[in-house]
C-alpha positions in Angstrom: 92.3 68.9 133.4 92.7 67.9 137.0 91.4 68.0 140.5 92.1 69.5 143.9 95.4 67.7 144.3 97.2 70.6 142.4 100.8 71.1 143.4 100.6 74.9 142.9 102.7 77.3 144.9 101.0 80.1 146.8 101.9 82.5 144.0 100.2 80.3 141.5 97.1 79.9 143.6 96.8 83.7 143.7 96.5 83.7 139.9 93.8 81.0 139.8 90.5 82.5 138.6 87.1 80.8 138.2 83.8 81.7 136.7 80.7 79.6 137.2 77.9 81.6 135.4 79.4 81.7 131.9 77.2 84.7 131.0 78.8 87.0 128.4 82.2 85.5 128.8 85.1 86.3 126.5 87.5 83.4 126.6 90.8 84.9 125.6 91.9 85.0 129.3 91.3 81.2 129.3 93.5 80.6 126.3 90.8 80.4 123.6 91.1 83.3 121.1 90.0 84.2 117.6 89.9 81.6 114.8 90.4 78.0 115.8 92.0 77.2 119.1 93.4 73.7 119.5 92.5 72.1 122.8 92.0 68.7 124.4 88.3 68.0 124.8 87.1 65.9 127.7 83.6 64.3 127.7 82.0 61.5 129.7 79.6 58.7 128.9 76.2 58.3 130.5 77.9 56.0 133.0 80.5 58.7 133.9 83.4 57.2 132.0 85.8 60.0 130.9 87.3 60.4 127.5 89.8 62.9 126.0 90.7 63.8 122.4 92.1 66.9 120.6 89.6 69.2 118.9 89.4 72.7 117.6 87.2 75.3 119.3 85.9 77.6 116.5 85.4 81.3 117.4 83.1 82.9 114.8 80.4 85.1 116.2 80.2 82.7 119.1 81.9 79.4 119.9 81.4 76.2 118.0 82.9 72.8 117.7 82.7 70.3 114.8 82.7 66.6 115.9 83.0 63.7 113.5 80.8 60.6 113.3 82.3 57.5 114.8 84.2 59.4 117.5 83.7 58.7 121.2 83.6 62.5 121.7 80.6 62.9 119.5 78.9 59.8 121.0 79.3 61.3 124.5 78.2 64.8 123.5 75.0 63.5 121.9 74.1 61.8 125.2 75.3 64.4 127.8 75.2 67.7 125.8 78.4 68.8 127.5 82.1 69.1 126.6 85.1 70.6 128.4 88.0 72.4 126.6 91.3 71.7 128.4 93.9 74.3 127.4 97.3 72.8 127.4 100.8 73.2 125.8 101.7 69.6 126.6 102.6 68.0 123.2 102.7 64.5 124.6 99.1 64.8 125.9 97.9 66.0 122.5 99.4 63.0 120.8 98.5 60.3 123.3 94.9 61.5 123.6 94.5 61.5 119.8 95.3 57.8 119.5 94.4 56.1 122.8 92.4 56.5 126.0 94.1 58.4 128.8 94.4 56.6 132.1 92.2 57.7 134.9 95.1 59.4 136.8 95.1 62.1 134.0 91.6 63.2 135.0 90.0 65.1 137.8 86.7 66.9 138.1 85.7 70.5 137.9 82.0 71.4 138.6 81.4 67.6 138.6 82.7 67.1 135.0 85.9 65.3 133.9 88.8 67.6 133.0 92.5 67.0 132.6 94.6 67.3 135.8 97.5 69.1 134.2 95.7 71.6 131.9 96.4 75.3 132.2 92.7 76.2 132.0 89.3 74.5 131.8 86.2 75.7 130.1 83.0 73.6 130.4 80.4 74.1 127.6 76.8 73.2 127.0 76.5 71.9 123.5 73.5 72.8 121.3 73.1 71.3 117.8 73.8 73.9 115.1 74.3 72.0 111.8 75.4 68.7 110.4 76.9 67.2 107.3 77.6 63.8 105.8 80.2 62.9 108.4 79.9 65.5 111.2 77.8 67.4 113.6 78.4 71.0 114.5 77.5 72.4 117.9 77.1 75.9 119.3 78.9 76.1 122.6 77.6 78.0 125.7 80.0 78.5 128.5 78.9 77.0 131.8 82.0 77.4 133.9 85.7 78.3 133.4 88.8 78.3 135.5 92.4 79.4 134.9 94.9 77.2 136.7 98.2 78.7 135.5 99.1 82.0 134.0 102.5 82.7 132.5 104.3 84.4 129.6 105.1 82.0 126.8 106.7 82.5 123.5 105.4 80.7 120.4 107.3 77.4 119.9 107.3 76.1 116.3 108.0 72.6 117.6 104.7 72.5 119.5 102.9 73.9 116.4 104.4 71.3 114.3 103.3 68.5 116.7 99.7 69.8 116.4 99.8 69.8 112.6 101.4 66.4 112.5 98.8 65.0 114.9 96.0 66.3 112.7 97.5 64.6 109.7 98.2 61.3 111.6 94.6 61.1 112.9 93.2 61.6 109.4 95.5 58.8 108.1 94.4 56.4 110.9 90.7 57.2 110.7 90.6 56.7 106.9 93.3 54.0 106.9 91.3 51.5 104.8 90.1 54.1 102.3 93.3 56.1 101.9 95.1 55.5 98.5 98.8 54.7 98.6 99.8 57.9 96.9 97.7 60.0 99.4 99.2 58.0 102.3 102.7 58.8 101.1 101.9 62.5 100.8 100.7 62.6 104.3 103.7 60.7 105.6 106.0 63.2 103.8 104.2 66.1 105.4 104.6 64.4 108.8 108.3 64.0 108.1 108.5 67.7 107.3 107.0 68.6 110.6 109.3 66.1 112.3 112.2 68.2 111.0 110.7 71.3 112.6 110.3 69.5 115.9 113.9 68.4 115.8 115.1 71.9 115.1 112.8 74.0 117.3 111.1 71.7 119.8 112.0 70.9 123.4 112.3 67.5 124.9 108.6 67.2 125.4 107.9 67.9 121.7 110.5 65.5 120.6 109.1 62.8 122.9 105.6 63.5 121.4 106.9 63.1 117.8 108.4 59.7 118.7 105.1 58.6 120.2 103.2 59.9 117.1 105.5 58.0 114.7 104.9 54.8 116.8 101.1 55.1 116.4 101.4 56.0 112.7 103.6 53.0 111.9 101.4 50.4 113.6 
């Protein structure tokens, strides 16, 4: 999710790989595996205004994404038919992009499309309508280009996983704020508190900062 102003070392540049054709690509080397992979999606309006928001890339006999009505991501995809998956382990970016627009300095361009400057990998997809429901559209994704910016060995961090789960709960709470019953709201808040405990126990400073930001948005 960035541009050519990367501050990579020579060693890191050696590891950078890029594919432009997207034909027959298997995306595990770009951080997108089986099941649902949580990424930060970037899209742009017809005027070129970038937007970022967390989504899940679904891998089931192909790649799919489900976008919900009323979201800026869906609005942009319906107009431009493109979306970029930004693979990142930055808990703060996940939380902020879920609740507000990222500033322009977070973005750069890859193959002419907005991506996040500090992502570990970018995958640009063409979106083709696949199905729809009462409140969503599902798209089949076809890879157009992909690039790995960083490779490294990382252990699973429960704090980061807890931030992702808490962010999903918090966005549901905010999106349906006017329709959420008090009892349901309290159950969601208790779950968020449970994940906060995991962050405090297992998370690093970035995860703990992300939880503070998440709570600030939830309590508004």
